[in-house]
Backbone as a ProteinNet text record, in pm:
[ID]
protein_1_A
[PRIMARY]
MAEAAASGMGATAEGVRQRLMAMVERGALKPGERLGAERDLAAQLGVSRSTLRQALGSLEASGIVRRVPGRSGGTFIAPGKVDRDLSRIVGVPTLLRDQGFTAGSRVVSVAVMPAGPEAAGALGLDANDFVVDLVRIRLADGSPISLEHARFPANLVPGLPERDLSGSIYELIDNAYGLRPDTATETMEVVGAAPLEASILGVEVGSPLLSITRTTQDASGRLFEFSRDLFRSDRTRISVRVQGAPSSESAQLRGRRVELVPPLD
[TERTIARY]
20729.1	20825.7	20753.5	20621.4	20545.2	20620.3	20685.6	20780.6	20893.7	20965.2	21056.8	21028.5	20890.1	20846.7	20804	20750.4	20727.3	20880.8	20953.9	21092.3	21174	21143.3	21203.9	21172.8	21093.6	21016.6	21143.9	21212	21303.5	21466.6	21452.3	21586.9	21684.1	21802.4	21912.5	21943.7	22039.2	22090.5	22176.6	22244.2	22301.1	22220.1	22124.3	22017.7	21951	21917.2	21852.2	21969.1	22081.1	22190.4	22183	22209.9	22186.1	22086.7	21960.6	21856.3	21841.7	21868.5	21893.8	21990.2	22109.6	22208.8	22156.5	22089.7	22032.9	21936.2	21871.9	21783.1	21859.2	21959.1	22053.3	22118.4	22163.4	22223.8	22135.9	22020.7	21910.4	21844.7	21857.7	21825.5	21672.7	21637.7	21498.9	21521.2	21649.8	21688.5	21768.3	21775.4	21856.4	21931.6	22081.3	22126.5	22082.2	22079.8	22035.8	21895.9	21812	21690.5	21671.9	21598.6	21561.9	21472.4	21536	21460.8	21349.1	21243.1	21139.8	21219.7	21098.3	21130.9	21163.1	21236	21308.2	21163.8	21060.3	20949.6	20878.2	20893.6	20774.1	20892.4	21015.4	21112.9	21113.1	21112	21127.1	21006.3	20887.5	20748.9	20768.4	20824.3	20796.8	20871.5	20988.5	21116.9	21067.1	20958.6	20933.1	21044	21119.3	21213.8	21220.3	21257.5	21254.5	21335.8	21321.9	21403.7	21553.8	21580	21735.3	21782.1	21713.3	21794.9	21807.1	21722.9	21708	21830.8	21852.8	21942.9	22092.6	22099	22240.4	22270	22164.4	22190.1	22241.7	22148.4	22186.8	22322.6	22358.6	22508.1	22586	22593.5	22675.9	22704.1	22568.7	22553.7	22648.6	22624.1	22699	22839.8	22868.5	23026.7	23083.4	23019.8	23069.3	23026.6	22967.2	22936.6	22834.6	22740.6	22624.1	22490.6	22491.7	22390.9	22502.8	22388.4	22466.6	22324.5	22340.3	22249.2	22259.1	22158.3	22178.5	22101.6	22159.7	22048.5	21970.2	21836.3	21762	21652.6	21549.2	21419.4	21419.3	21518.4	21505.8	21588.3	21676.3	21763.4	21690.5	21775.7	21707.1	21818.3	21790.9	21879	21856.5	21955	21984.1	22083.6	22043.3	22139.4	22233.7	22343.1	22468.4	22491.1	22560.1	22578.3	22692.9	22693.6	22813.7	22924.6	23018.9	23157	23233.2	23336.4	23396.3	23499.2	23553.1	23649.1	23805.8	23880	24013.4	24095.5	24083.4	24202.2	24337.7	24429	24575.3	24634.7	24585.1	24648.8	24638.6	24579.9	24525.5	24551.3	24641.2	24650	24540.3	24427.9	24339.3	24283.5	24212.9	24161.1	24044.4	24003.7	23870.8	23761.1	23713.1	23619.5	23604.7	23714.6	23694.3	23677.9	23744.4	23710.3	23568.1	23495.5	23369.4	23265.4	23302.5	23213.1	23216.5	23334.2	23341.7	23281.3	23269	23168.7	23007.8	22979.8	22813.9	22804.2	22870	22869.9	22858	22812.5	22821.6	22929.1	23014.9	23135.8	23120	23183.5	23151.9	23282.2	23325.9	23430.2	23386.3	23464.5	23416.4	23582.4	23607.5	23711.1	23743.9	23844.4	23842.5	23942.6	24053.4	24158.4	24255.5	24302.6	24405.4	24516.2	24612.6	24742.7	24866.9	24946.6	25070.4	25162.6	25243.8	25319.7	25450.8	25550.6	25689.5	25643.8	25728.4	25701.9	25724	25807.9	25835	25885.7	25972.2	26056.7	25990.8	25866.9	25806.8	25773	25711	25665.5	25810.3	25880.7	26021.8	26100.6	26097.6	26192.7	26087.2	25942.5	25903.7	25906.9	25921.8	25916.2	26034.1	26156.6	26286.2	26289.9	26228.5	26268.8	26323.8	26369.9	26399.5	26309.3	26328	26211.1	26145.1	26224.9	26155.1	26102	26124.8	26035.5	25899.1	25843.7	25695.6	25618.6	25501.9	25414.5	25261.6	25174.1	25047.6	24985.8	24943.2	24883.8	24722.5	24659.4	24503.1	24438.9	24370.5	24260.7	24115.4	24087	23925.9	23870.3	23758.2	23662.9	23603.8	23631.7	23575.1	23424.2	23321.9	23205.1	23171.9	23096.6	22999.6	22890.5	22810.7	22667.3	22656.3	22703.7	22678.8	22729.2	22808	22823.6	22984.5	23047.3	23200.8	23257.9	23350.8	23408	23566.6	23615.2	23792.3	23782.3	23896.9	23957.8	24109.7	24107.3	24252.5	24335	24457.8	24549.3	24695.8	24682.1	24758.5	24850	24975.3	25081.6	25179	25171.5	25214.3	25330.3	25430.1	25545.4	25498.3	25501.5	25437.7	25477.8	25613.5	25667.4	25616.7	25581.6	25508.9	25365.6	25309.5	25149.2	25110.5	25214.2	25118.4	24993.7	24941.9	24792.1	24686.1	24752.5	24648.2	24552.2	24580.7	24482.4	24392.7	24394.6	24282.9	24184.2	24222.6	24138.6	24019.5	23949.6	23851.6	23892.9	23896.5	23944.4	23846	23707.1	23641.5	23602.4	23691.5	23688.6	23784.3	23853	23944.8	24082.3	24199.7	24281.6	24369.9	24390	24470.8	24441.5	24316.3	24270.6	24300.6	24274.2	24303.4	24457	24563.5	24699.4	24728	24680.5	24721.9	24689.2	24579.2	24539.3	24603.5	24601.7	24666.6	24826.8	24875.7	25030.8	25105.3	25036	25119.1	25178.9	25118.1	25161.8	25073.6	25114.4	25030.3	25093.5	25028.5	25067.3	25100.6	25241.8	25323.2	25316	25369.3	25425.3	25375	25345.5	25328.4	25376.3	25395.4	25434.8	25360.9	25280.2	25197.5	25202.6	25173.5	25186.8	25068.5	25005.9	24900.1	24875.9	24822.1	24779.5	24705.9	24635.2	24508.2	24526.2	24468.4	24485.8	24354.5	24355.8	24222.7	24181.8	24055.8	24013.9	24028.9	24083.1	24105.9	23992.3	23960.7	23830.8	23797.3	23875.8	23848.7	23812.1	23905.1	23855.9	23740.6	23689	23595.1	23479.7	23460.7	23366.1	23338	23472.9	23440.3	23432.2	23431.9	23405.5	23256.6	23210.7	23092.8	23092.9	23220.1	23260	23270	23279.5	23303.1	23485.5	23484.3	23640.4	23679.2	23814.6	23888.5	23841.3	23751.8	23712	23822.2	23838.7	23936.8	23925.3	24038.9	24045.1	24173.5	24176.4	24260.9	24343.5	24452.2	24528.5	24625	24600.8	24714.6	24775.7	24922.4	25028.3	25096.1	25099.5	25116.8	25206.8	25316.5	25372.8	25386.5	25376.4	25348.3	25448.8	25501.6	25593.8	25526.8	25591.3	25542.8	25615.9	25599.4	25701.9	25824.4	25882.9	26007.4	26080.5	25998.4	26058.6	26045.7	25947.9	25912.2	25818.9	25862.7	25777.2	25695.2	25574.2	25460.1	25357.3	25343.7	25229.6	25276.5	25271.1	25272.5	25135.9	25072.4	24936.6	24906.1	24820.3	24781.9	24625.6	24586.9	24412.9	24354.1	24268.5	24226.6	24074.3	24083	23925.5	23822.6	23715.6	23645.9	23638.7	23691	23731.3	23598.8	23458.5	23294.8	23291.4	23321.8	23316.1	23384.9	23474	23617.1	23652.5	23682	23735	23846.8	23984.6	24100.5	24113.8	24153.6	24176.7	24339.5	24370.9	24515.7	24527.1	24547.4	24570.7	24706.1	24760.7	24911.1	24919	25060.4	25051.7	25176.7	25196.8	25280.8	25392.5	25543.6	25620.6	25668.3	25654.8	25681.7	25777.6	25892.8	26018	26070.3	25964.2	25982.2	25910.1	25932	25786.8	25730.3	25808.8	25768.1	25635.5	25538.8	25470.5	25480.4	25436.7	25527.9	25345	25365.6	25257.5	25311.8	25249.5	25293	25240.4	25361.6	25345.4	25329.5	25323.3	25308.9	25342.3	25431.8	25467.8	25378	25332.9	25220.7	25317.4	25284	25382.2	25255.3	25235.7	25113.9	25175.2	25161.6	25202.1	25081.9	25117.4	25037.4	25034.4	24905.5	24903	24959.4	25002.1	25104.5	25016.3	25105.9	25023.6	24993.3
5945.4	5817.9	5721.9	5757.4	5649.2	5584.1	5675.6	5647.1	5544.6	5611.6	5536.4	5408	5369.2	5235.4	5142	5210.8	5140	5095.4	5172.4	5113.5	5020.2	5019.3	4944.2	4815	4751.8	4638.4	4540.2	4438.1	4338	4418.2	4553.5	4612.3	4561.5	4552.5	4536.7	4638.1	4601.2	4689.9	4813.8	4780.3	4890.5	4983.7	4889.2	4993.4	5094.5	5032.2	5144	5266	5200.9	5299	5409.3	5381.3	5471.6	5533	5507.8	5575.8	5708.3	5645.3	5748.2	5854.7	5789.8	5902.8	6018.8	5945.4	6064.8	6139.9	6095.1	6199.8	6291.7	6279.8	6374.5	6466.4	6428.9	6498.7	6602.3	6569.5	6662.8	6762	6714.8	6795.9	6763.7	6649.3	6594.2	6562.3	6499.4	6486.7	6609.2	6660.1	6767.9	6742.5	6781.4	6779.9	6792.7	6698.2	6727.1	6665.7	6626	6575.1	6418.1	6381.9	6273.1	6179.6	6075.9	5973.9	5893.2	5836.7	5769.7	5642.9	5612.4	5458.4	5365.9	5267.9	5150.5	5124.4	5069.6	4998	5065	5200.5	5305.1	5309.6	5370.8	5378	5255.3	5129.4	5006.3	5003.6	5017.5	5038.4	5130.5	5236.7	5365.9	5342.9	5273.5	5252.8	5069.2	5009	4902	4797.6	4767.7	4667.4	4607.9	4530.5	4460.3	4537.9	4537.2	4612.6	4574.5	4437.4	4357.9	4446.6	4452.9	4536.4	4678.2	4736.7	4882.8	4881.4	4799.5	4817.9	4813.7	4683.2	4707.5	4865	4888.2	5031.5	5110.7	5122.7	5268.9	5198.9	5083.4	5068.7	5109.3	5104.8	5178.5	5305.9	5366.5	5503.6	5573	5501.9	5546.2	5527.7	5410.1	5413.6	5494.2	5561.5	5683.7	5791.4	5815.1	5954.1	6001	5944.5	6043	6032.8	5947.4	5926.1	5923.3	5949	5887.8	5848.4	5745.5	5675.8	5679.3	5760.9	5797.5	5700.4	5627.3	5531.4	5601.7	5509.6	5573.9	5620.1	5641.2	5677.8	5809.7	5911	6035	6047	5915.5	5919.6	5885.1	5812.7	5767.1	5764.3	5763.7	5803.6	5917.9	5996.3	6148	6176.3	6225.2	6285.2	6370.8	6333.8	6384.7	6522.1	6637.1	6738.6	6737.8	6792.5	6793.9	6819.4	6764.3	6762.7	6898.1	6955	7048.3	7013.2	7068.4	7010.3	7085.5	7038.9	7133.2	7088.8	7191.3	7196.8	7235.4	7149.9	7174.5	7258.4	7250.6	7332	7478.7	7548.6	7662.4	7728.2	7835.8	7881.8	7995.4	7981.8	8038.4	8014.4	8114.2	8093.8	8012.4	7960.9	7861.7	7953	8064.7	8140.6	8170.7	8183	8150.7	8030	7945.4	7799.1	7772.2	7800.2	7765.5	7856.4	7980.1	8052	8008.6	7955.1	7907.4	7798.7	7729.2	7594.2	7585.8	7729.6	7764.3	7766	7706.3	7725.2	7858.4	7878.5	7979.6	7986.3	8061.5	8068.7	8141.6	8081.7	8171.5	8110.9	8174.2	8147	8199.5	8142.3	8157	8154.8	8285.7	8302.2	8211.6	8110.3	8059.4	8146.7	8178.1	8250.1	8326.9	8426.5	8498.8	8567.2	8542.2	8565	8650	8699	8718.7	8653.7	8529.8	8453.6	8419.5	8373.2	8310.4	8200.9	8199	8124.7	7967.8	7921.5	7805.1	7719.9	7596.5	7563.8	7511.3	7455.2	7406.9	7528.3	7629	7736.4	7808.2	7825.3	7894.7	7854.5	7700	7622	7646.3	7621.2	7669.9	7805.5	7914.6	8043.3	8114.5	8013.5	8090.6	8194	8177.5	8258	8202.6	8288.6	8236.8	8187.3	8045.9	8002.2	8141	8219.6	8342	8413.4	8458.4	8560.5	8547.5	8657.5	8659.5	8613.4	8560.4	8546	8551.8	8606	8596.1	8453.3	8412.3	8264.5	8289.2	8224.1	8233.4	8109.9	8091.5	7926.4	7976	7922.8	7971.1	7847.5	7841.1	7720.3	7796.2	7694.5	7743.2	7680.2	7749.2	7691.7	7696.5	7578.2	7563.7	7538	7658.6	7663.6	7639.4	7703.5	7694.8	7592.6	7490.3	7369.6	7344.5	7300.6	7312.4	7219	7280.8	7180.4	7148.7	7260.8	7264.7	7343.4	7311.2	7369.7	7417.3	7555.2	7628.7	7656.1	7611.5	7708.5	7750	7906.9	7976.9	8066.9	8067.9	8174	8256.1	8367.5	8454.2	8544.8	8599	8659.9	8833.8	8805.4	8951.7	9067.3	9058.2	9210	9240.9	9123.6	9152.7	9184.2	9168.7	9171.2	9281.8	9365.4	9448.5	9484.2	9460.7	9505.8	9399.3	9284.7	9192.7	9147.4	9087.4	9048.3	9146.5	9300	9382.7	9393.5	9333	9342.1	9250.1	9264.9	9188.1	9056.1	8923.9	8823.5	8707.2	8741.9	8662.1	8596.8	8693.8	8689.5	8588.1	8631.7	8567.9	8610.1	8574.2	8605.8	8646.9	8537.9	8595.2	8763.7	8769.1	8909	9023.6	8987.9	9091.3	9135	9024.2	9067.4	9107.7	9074.6	9132	9290.7	9335.6	9456.9	9521.4	9461.6	9560.8	9537.3	9465.3	9437.2	9420.9	9392.9	9399.6	9245.6	9148.5	9015.7	8904.5	8874.8	8784.4	8654.6	8570.5	8440.9	8395.1	8329.6	8296.4	8170.3	8106.7	7946	7917.8	7795.2	7699.1	7562.4	7534.4	7391.1	7303.6	7221.6	7158.3	7023.5	6952.6	6819.1	6773	6644.6	6608.3	6482	6448.5	6305.3	6276.3	6193.2	6118.3	6115.8	6193.3	6178.1	6136.2	6093.8	6086.7	6169.2	6221.3	6325.8	6318.3	6425.7	6418.2	6506.2	6441.9	6483.9	6610	6721	6869.7	6905.6	6833	6853.4	6781.5	6680.1	6614.4	6685.5	6758.4	6837.6	6927.4	7001.9	7148.2	7098.1	6978.5	6978.1	6860.4	6848.1	6755.9	6628.5	6550.5	6407.3	6337.8	6175.2	6080.4	6117	6085.3	6099	5966.1	5998.1	5897.7	5887.2	5975.8	5992.4	6063.8	5990.7	6058.4	6197.4	6267.9	6398.6	6416.5	6521.3	6551.8	6638.8	6632.7	6746.6	6789.7	6908.8	6961.7	7077.6	7062.5	7141.5	7227.7	7346.2	7468.2	7564.9	7578.8	7688.8	7788	7915.2	8004.2	8109.5	8160.1	8290.1	8371.5	8486.6	8585.4	8599.3	8640	8673.6	8694.6	8782.8	8824.4	8697.3	8602	8498.6	8485.5	8588.9	8621.9	8516.9	8423.6	8317.1	8373.5	8394	8475.3	8400	8257.6	8183.9	8041.6	7983.8	7851.6	7794.4	7709.5	7650.3	7530.3	7455.8	7331.3	7342.7	7283.8	7256.1	7126.6	7126.5	6966	6996.6	6890.7	6878.9	6786.5	6787.9	6672.1	6578.3	6473.5	6393.1	6338.2	6347	6328.7	6415.4	6536.3	6667.8	6710.8	6635.8	6703.1	6607.5	6649.7	6591.8	6658	6613.8	6650.2	6617.7	6720.2	6749.9	6783.8	6750.9	6841.1	6805.7	6942.3	6931.3	6939.6	6865	6844	6904.9	6931.2	6920.8	6873.6	6756.1	6693.6	6756.3	6739.1	6817.5	6708.3	6800.4	6692.6	6615.9	6648.4	6614.1	6512	6495.3	6425.7	6349.8	6266.2	6149.8	6219.9	6320.7	6370.9	6494.7	6509.4	6632	6704.5	6842.5	6956.8	7039.4	7101.2	7190.6	7309.7	7396.3	7540.9	7622.2	7665.2	7750.2	7675	7529.4	7426.1	7320.6	7278.1	7139.7	7077.5	6944.8	6848.3	6732	6695.6	6584.2	6510	6357.4	6318.4	6210.3	6226.2	6134.1	6036.8	5877.9	5801.4	5785.1	5723.3	5732.1	5640.2	5681.3	5568.8	5462.7	5336.6	5219.7	5203.9
1398.6	1340.3	1272.9	1221.2	1160.3	1020.8	947.1	842.9	902.7	980.7	1038.3	1091.8	1161.4	1180	1069.4	966.5	825.5	782.5	818	708.5	813.3	934.6	1039.6	1047.9	942.6	991.4	949.3	1019.9	975.1	961.5	1057.7	1027.1	1122.8	1093.9	1187.5	1271.6	1365.3	1453.1	1387.7	1288.6	1214.6	1146.8	1079.8	994	1090.6	1209.4	1302.3	1353.4	1371.6	1419.7	1309.3	1179.1	1060.1	1055.5	1113.8	1104	1215.8	1313.6	1417.5	1403.2	1341.5	1320.3	1182.7	1131.8	997	1084.3	1164.7	1262.5	1320.4	1393.4	1473.5	1363	1239.7	1139.7	1089.5	1079.7	1023.9	1091.6	1202.7	1338.3	1404.5	1346.3	1441.8	1543.2	1577	1696.5	1780.9	1860.2	1917.8	2030.8	2037.5	2160.5	2276.5	2372.2	2482.6	2487.3	2383.8	2382.4	2447.7	2508.3	2589	2504.1	2448.3	2357.2	2473.7	2385.6	2483.7	2561	2586.9	2674.6	2581.6	2609.2	2534.9	2464.9	2519.7	2466.8	2368	2366.9	2331.8	2178	2224.1	2090.6	1983.1	2067.9	1958.9	1886.1	1963	1889.7	1766	1796.7	1697.6	1578.5	1578.3	1490.5	1417.3	1494.4	1449.2	1433.8	1563.2	1570	1722	1709.9	1853.3	1976.9	2099.5	2210.4	2224.4	2169.6	2161.4	2062.3	1949.7	1834.4	1851.6	1912.1	1987.3	2018.4	2152	2236.8	2181.2	2072.5	2023.5	1937.9	1881.1	1810.2	1904.7	1991.3	2096	2196.5	2229.7	2268.7	2137.3	2027	1945.2	1956	1906.8	1943.6	2046	2172.6	2273.4	2305.4	2246.9	2227.3	2148.4	2024.6	1934.2	1995.7	2114.6	2180.6	2110.6	2023.2	1992.7	2115.8	2163	2272.1	2402.9	2510.8	2628.7	2730.3	2817.9	2881.4	3007.4	3075.3	3230.5	3297	3413.6	3510.7	3582.9	3642.4	3733.2	3673.1	3765.4	3729.2	3662.6	3694.9	3623.2	3521.8	3458	3347.1	3227.3	3127.7	3019.2	2919	2794.7	2682.4	2607.4	2606.5	2573.5	2443.1	2366.5	2251.9	2298.5	2303.9	2349.5	2306.4	2347.3	2293.2	2200.4	2097.4	2002	2018.6	1968.3	1999.7	1931.2	2013.6	1959.3	1877.3	1774.1	1694.7	1725.7	1798.8	1831.9	1759	1662.4	1535.7	1591.3	1563	1614.6	1517.6	1382.3	1280.3	1295.6	1381.6	1402.7	1530.8	1536.3	1686.2	1721	1787.1	1815.6	1952.7	2021	2137.2	2136.5	2251.2	2253.6	2213.5	2238.4	2227.6	2028.8	1996.6	1854.9	1808.3	1855.4	1795.5	1825	1928.8	1929.6	1870.6	1820.6	1766.2	1606.9	1547.4	1443.9	1398.5	1502.8	1497.6	1557.4	1589.5	1598.8	1749.1	1856.3	1956.7	2030.8	2158	2221.6	2333.5	2316	2412.6	2534	2650.9	2779.7	2857.3	2945.5	3053.4	3177.4	3268	3403.6	3466.5	3548.2	3588.8	3732.5	3739.6	3874.6	3968.3	3902.7	4002.9	3911.2	3942.4	3876.2	3963.8	3971.5	4067.1	3957.6	4058.1	4015.9	4128.7	4072.2	4160.7	4079.7	4170.8	4125.1	4026.3	3904.5	3805.2	3843.7	3920	3936.6	3865.9	3879.4	3771.5	3625.8	3629.6	3520	3429.3	3462	3383.8	3356.6	3440.5	3404.8	3286.5	3307.6	3200.5	3065.6	3053.6	2925.1	2875.9	2969.2	2951.7	2928.8	2981.5	2957.7	3078.4	3179.9	3314.1	3414.8	3514.5	3650.1	3713.9	3795.5	3889.2	3982.2	4010.2	4097.8	4020.3	3883.4	3809.2	3822.8	3820.2	3797.9	3709.1	3730.3	3612.7	3648.5	3562.7	3581.7	3557.1	3680.5	3671.1	3655.6	3559.7	3530.6	3518.2	3595.1	3556.8	3558.7	3432.1	3383.6	3317.6	3361.9	3288.2	3162.4	3047.9	2943.4	2915.2	2864.5	2830.6	2685.2	2640.9	2530.7	2510.6	2503.5	2514.7	2651	2738.1	2917.6	2974.4	2896.6	2972.9	2954.7	3055	3054.2	2981.6	2888.1	2785.6	2825.4	2906.4	2935	3056.5	3136.3	3226.7	3180.6	3197.5	3148.3	3249.3	3233	3329.8	3271.3	3259.9	3155.5	3250.6	3209.6	3307.2	3184.8	3218.6	3131	3222.7	3112.1	3206.9	3260.9	3387.1	3404.9	3370.1	3340.8	3280.1	3156.2	3069.7	2956.9	2934.4	3047.2	3059.9	3166.1	3195.1	3312.6	3352.3	3474.6	3505.7	3443.8	3380.2	3343.7	3432.8	3534.9	3650.7	3653.8	3640	3633.8	3531	3418.2	3317.1	3291.1	3199.1	3197.3	3116.4	3193.9	3163.9	3102	3057.4	3033.5	2876.3	2814.4	2620.4	2646.1	2495.6	2423.4	2488	2537.8	2615.5	2495.1	2377.6	2268.9	2220.5	2189.9	2146.8	2234.3	2387	2486.7	2484.1	2485.8	2482.4	2362.2	2259.5	2110.2	2126.4	2158.6	2155.8	2301.1	2395.5	2517	2512.2	2460.9	2474.3	2367.6	2263.8	2135.7	2094.7	2175.1	2156.7	2120.2	1977.6	1899.7	1883.7	1881.8	1850.3	1731.8	1724.4	1572.9	1566.5	1633.9	1662.9	1804.7	1815.6	1932.8	1946.3	2053.2	2045.4	2164.9	2098.2	2186.5	2191.9	2339	2368.3	2412.2	2369.2	2387	2459.8	2575.5	2613.1	2705.1	2752.6	2801.1	2948.7	3034.5	3159.8	3214.5	3341.2	3447.2	3512.4	3497.7	3592.9	3755.7	3819.1	3960.9	4011.4	4155.9	4200.7	4186.8	4169.3	4180.6	4008.8	3927.6	3771.3	3750.7	3796	3754.1	3809.4	3948.4	3991.7	3897.7	3883.3	3780	3621.9	3569.3	3417.1	3444.2	3538.7	3533.2	3507.9	3502.9	3472.5	3590.8	3587.2	3676.1	3686	3829.6	3878.2	3779.6	3718.5	3643.6	3538.9	3471.3	3322.2	3240.3	3128.4	3057.7	3016.7	3003.5	2978.3	2874.7	2777.5	2679.9	2737	2789.8	2841.6	2736	2705.7	2602.9	2654.4	2668.8	2721.2	2595	2627.1	2486	2526.6	2468.4	2477.8	2347.4	2376.1	2227.5	2250.4	2128.3	2116.8	1986.1	1987.7	1870.8	1764.6	1673.4	1579.1	1586.5	1698.1	1737.1	1829.4	1839.9	1963	2070.6	2109.5	2266.3	2290	2389.4	2449.8	2584.7	2546.4	2630.7	2708.5	2660	2706	2751.3	2853.9	2920.6	2966.3	2895.5	2952.7	2934	3050.5	3026.6	3019	2906.7	2919.1	2933.7	3014.4	3029.5	2950.3	2855.4	2755.6	2786	2806.1	2824.4	2663.8	2701.1	2593.3	2528.8	2593.6	2533.4	2466.3	2461.4	2410.6	2326.6	2311.4	2214	2083.1	2006.5	1893.5	1846.4	1811.1	1770.7	1627.9	1556.2	1415.2	1389.3	1298	1249.1	1080	1037.8	847	861.3	766.5	730.3	557.5	542.8	395	381.5	270.3	227.5	155.8	201.8	115.2	-39.9	-115.5	-262.2	-261.6	-199.4	-201.2	-51.3	-8.3	114.4	156.5	220	286.7	412.6	469.3	597.3	575.5	682.9	664.2	759	724.1	794.5	864.5	967.4	1011.8	1018.5	930.3	955.9	1087.4	1152.4	1285.3	1362.4	1365.6	1520.1	1502.5	1609.6	1612.8	1743	1684.8	1771.4	1799.7	1935.9	1993.9	2052.4	2008.8	2080.8	2171	2299.4	2365.6	2430	2435.8	2492.1	2599.6	2669.1	2821.8	2875.9	3002.3	3069.4	3125.3	3113.4	3166.3	3303
[MASK]
+++++++++++++++++++++++++++++++++++++++++++++++++++++++++++++++++++++++++++++++++++++++++++++++++++++++++++++++++++++++++++++++++++++++++++++++++++++++++++++++++++++++++++++++++++++++++++++++++++++++++++++++++++++++++++++++++++++++++++++++++++++++++++++++++++++++++

């Protein structure tokens, strides 16, 4: 960091933030890497500790670094964020692979059970009709990124619980049952992590999670998936691509309707 120190004389907190960001972007500082002690880092950058703290505070607020208290703590480069593109209907493994992450899954539970009122309403079933109820933890580079709870009409996916459920569920049901997602309706809101969810995802109780509820149908109009995914908000970024209609001020999403729901007070 000799060059950084030389260029840091008289630097502002914003200048230090930009230099550290540049180091992250070019790979000189990698996700999970622990930065040195504040005293050493300030000396390496050629700035005061107060200036360094301001820069680190700004980077922490934007999710670039995370600071862990205690003797074994310190300042770490945060893992990269997953771009959750709501303009595409793809499974999480494909989403992760396309962004350079290693995708993984852990099956928490799978069972055949009555749909219940909520899933029945979403899937056009009677409450006593059976669904395959699947709960999985999705991993990005070995770390939990989301908790997925999906339900599928049991008559459309016979034998699904006996299959390998560690990969893309969309690829599996397309190949095995001819069910391919054509349109989806998604509702997104911010919720606080309950104790069990926090333990599974490795966050503090009450930490904000992105809750995405989805109903999916194939090209023939068959409703075949009702799911609710909880994504770590510190590891996920939401994006939507829209195309404006020339003759209208409204914008449309092809194949998907997205509703953003503000958090409750």
